[in-house]
VOBA-713260 format. One line per field, with one value per atom (N, C-alpha, C): residue number from 1; atom name; y, x, z. Coordinates in steps of 0.2 Angstrom, whole numbers. Each point is the difference from the previous one (the first is absolute). Example, Ala and Ser with C-alpha at 12.3 -4.5 7.8 and 13.67 -1.06 7.14 Angstrom:
// VOBA-713260
lummi = (1	1	1	2	2	2)
torpa = (N	CA	C	N	CA	C)
yy = (-28	6	6	5	6	5)
xx = (66	-4	4	-2	4	-4)
zz = (39	0	0	-4	1	3)
// end
This chain:
// VOBA-713260
lummi = (1	1	1	2	2	2	3	3	3	4	4	4	5	5	5	6	6	6	7	7	7	8	8	8	9	9	9	10	10	10	11	11	11	12	12	12	13	13	13	14	14	14	15	15	15	16	16	16	17	17	17	18	18	18	19	19	19	20	20	20	21	21	21	22	22	22	23	23	23	24	24	24	25	25	25	26	26	26	27	27	27	28	28	28	29	29	29	30	30	30	31	31	31	32	32	32	33	33	33	34	34	34	35	35	35	36	36	36	37	37	37	38	38	38	39	39	39	40	40	40	41	41	41	42	42	42	43	43	43	44	44	44	45	45	45	46	46	46	47	47	47	48	48	48	49	49	49	50	50	50	51	51	51	52	52	52	53	53	53	54	54	54	55	55	55	56	56	56	57	57	57	58	58	58	59	59	59	60	60	60	61	61	61	62	62	62	63	63	63	64	64	64	65	65	65	66	66	66	67	67	67	68	68	68	69	69	69	70	70	70	71	71	71	72	72	72	73	73	73	74	74	74	75	75	75	76	76	76	77	77	77	78	78	78	79	79	79	80	80	80	81	81	81	82	82	82	83	83	83	84	84	84	85	85	85	86	86	86	87	87	87	88	88	88	89	89	89	90	90	90	91	91	91	92	92	92	93	93	93	94	94	94)
torpa = (N	CA	C	N	CA	C	N	CA	C	N	CA	C	N	CA	C	N	CA	C	N	CA	C	N	CA	C	N	CA	C	N	CA	C	N	CA	C	N	CA	C	N	CA	C	N	CA	C	N	CA	C	N	CA	C	N	CA	C	N	CA	C	N	CA	C	N	CA	C	N	CA	C	N	CA	C	N	CA	C	N	CA	C	N	CA	C	N	CA	C	N	CA	C	N	CA	C	N	CA	C	N	CA	C	N	CA	C	N	CA	C	N	CA	C	N	CA	C	N	CA	C	N	CA	C	N	CA	C	N	CA	C	N	CA	C	N	CA	C	N	CA	C	N	CA	C	N	CA	C	N	CA	C	N	CA	C	N	CA	C	N	CA	C	N	CA	C	N	CA	C	N	CA	C	N	CA	C	N	CA	C	N	CA	C	N	CA	C	N	CA	C	N	CA	C	N	CA	C	N	CA	C	N	CA	C	N	CA	C	N	CA	C	N	CA	C	N	CA	C	N	CA	C	N	CA	C	N	CA	C	N	CA	C	N	CA	C	N	CA	C	N	CA	C	N	CA	C	N	CA	C	N	CA	C	N	CA	C	N	CA	C	N	CA	C	N	CA	C	N	CA	C	N	CA	C	N	CA	C	N	CA	C	N	CA	C	N	CA	C	N	CA	C	N	CA	C	N	CA	C	N	CA	C	N	CA	C	N	CA	C	N	CA	C	N	CA	C	N	CA	C	N	CA	C	N	CA	C)
yy = (-114	-1	-2	1	-1	-8	-3	-6	-1	6	0	-3	-4	-4	5	-1	4	-3	3	-3	-2	-5	-2	5	1	5	0	-5	0	2	0	2	7	4	7	4	6	5	2	-3	2	7	3	7	5	-1	4	-1	-6	-2	4	0	3	8	2	8	1	-4	1	-1	-4	-1	6	2	6	6	1	6	-2	-6	-2	1	-1	1	7	4	8	2	-2	2	-3	-6	-3	5	2	4	7	3	6	-1	-5	-1	-2	-3	-1	6	5	6	4	0	4	-3	-6	-3	2	1	2	7	4	8	3	-3	2	7	5	7	3	-2	2	-4	-4	-4	4	4	4	4	3	4	-5	-6	-5	-3	-2	-3	5	6	5	2	1	1	-5	-6	-6	-1	1	0	5	6	5	-2	-2	-2	-5	-5	-6	1	5	2	4	4	4	-4	-5	-5	-4	-2	-4	4	6	4	2	0	1	-6	-5	-7	-1	4	0	-4	-1	-3	5	-2	5	-3	-6	-3	-2	4	-1	-3	-4	-3	4	6	4	3	4	3	5	4	5	-1	3	-1	5	-2	5	7	5	2	1	-1	2	-4	-6	-4	2	1	3	6	5	6	0	-5	-1	-2	-5	-3	5	4	5	5	2	5	-3	-6	-4	0	-1	0	6	6	6	2	-1	1	-3	-6	-4	3	2	3	6	4	6	-1	-5	-1	-4	-4	-4	5	4	3	7	4	7	3	-3	2	-1	-5	-1	-2	5	-1	-4	-4	-4	3)
xx = (-55	1	-7	-2	-6	0	-6	-1	-3	0	-3	6	-3	5	3	6	4	-1	-3	-1	6	0	6	2	6	2	-4	-2	-3	-7	-3	-7	-1	6	0	-2	-2	-2	6	1	5	0	-6	0	3	-2	3	8	2	7	4	-4	4	0	-5	0	6	0	6	7	0	6	2	-5	0	3	-3	3	7	1	7	5	-2	4	2	-6	1	5	0	5	7	0	6	4	-4	3	3	-5	2	6	1	5	7	-1	6	3	-5	2	3	-2	3	7	1	6	5	-2	4	2	-5	1	1	-2	1	-3	4	-3	-3	1	-3	-6	-3	-5	-6	-2	-6	1	6	2	0	3	0	-6	-4	-7	-5	0	-4	1	7	2	-2	2	-2	-7	-4	-7	-3	2	-1	1	7	2	-4	-1	-4	-8	-3	-6	-1	5	0	1	4	1	-6	-3	-6	-6	0	-6	2	6	2	-1	-1	-1	-8	-4	-7	-3	4	-3	-4	-6	-5	-2	1	-2	6	1	6	-2	4	-2	3	0	2	-6	2	-5	-4	3	-2	-1	-4	-1	4	1	4	-4	3	7	3	-5	2	6	0	5	7	0	7	2	-5	2	2	-3	1	8	1	7	5	-1	4	1	-5	1	4	-1	5	7	1	7	3	-3	2	2	-5	1	6	1	6	6	0	6	2	-5	1	3	-3	2	7	1	7	6	-2	6	0	-5	0	-1	-4	-2	5	4	5	7	3	6	5	4	5	7)
zz = (149	-7	-3	-6	-3	-2	1	-3	-7	-3	-7	-5	-4	-5	-5	-1	-5	-7	-5	-6	-4	-3	-4	-5	-2	-5	-6	-3	-6	1	6	1	2	1	1	-6	1	-5	-4	-6	-4	-3	-1	-2	5	7	5	0	0	0	-6	-6	-6	1	3	2	5	5	5	-4	-4	-4	-5	-3	-4	4	6	5	2	1	2	-5	-7	-5	-1	1	-1	5	6	5	-1	-3	-1	-6	-5	-5	3	4	4	4	4	4	-4	-5	-5	-3	-2	-2	5	6	6	1	0	1	-5	-7	-5	0	1	0	7	5	7	1	1	2	-6	-6	-6	-3	4	-2	-2	3	-2	-6	-1	-6	-6	1	-6	-2	5	-1	-3	3	-3	-7	-1	-7	-5	2	-4	-1	5	-1	-5	1	-5	-7	-1	-7	-3	4	-3	-1	4	-1	-6	-1	-6	-6	0	-6	-1	5	0	-4	2	-2	-8	-2	-7	-4	3	-3	0	3	-1	6	6	6	3	2	4	6	2	6	4	6	4	7	3	6	6	0	6	4	5	4	-3	-5	-3	-8	-3	-8	-4	-6	-4	-1	-1	1	7	5	7	2	-1	3	-3	-6	-3	3	0	3	8	3	7	1	-4	1	-3	-5	-3	6	3	6	5	2	5	-2	-7	-2	0	-2	0	8	4	7	3	-2	3	-3	-7	-3	4	2	3	7	4	7	0	-5	1	-3	-5	-3	1	2	0	7	4	6	5	0	5	-4	-2	-4	4	-3	4	-1)
// end
């Protein structure tokens, strides 16, 4: 074991802690959606992301917090949505 002292909670870096909490919250939301939609999670989340990005753009929002910038993020999620529709409903009929 290390003899290095562990800093008190109030002395730790709050910025890094907030970043970790932000990541945890993102995964918490994703896990909750997976719990709700189960095998349709990617279809539902991609479709909703596309819908809300289009609605945000129509309201004049031009700065998005996603890995890609407009319009690429909307096109990406729309393509994922279409691909999931095909895979779930047409490629393997039940």
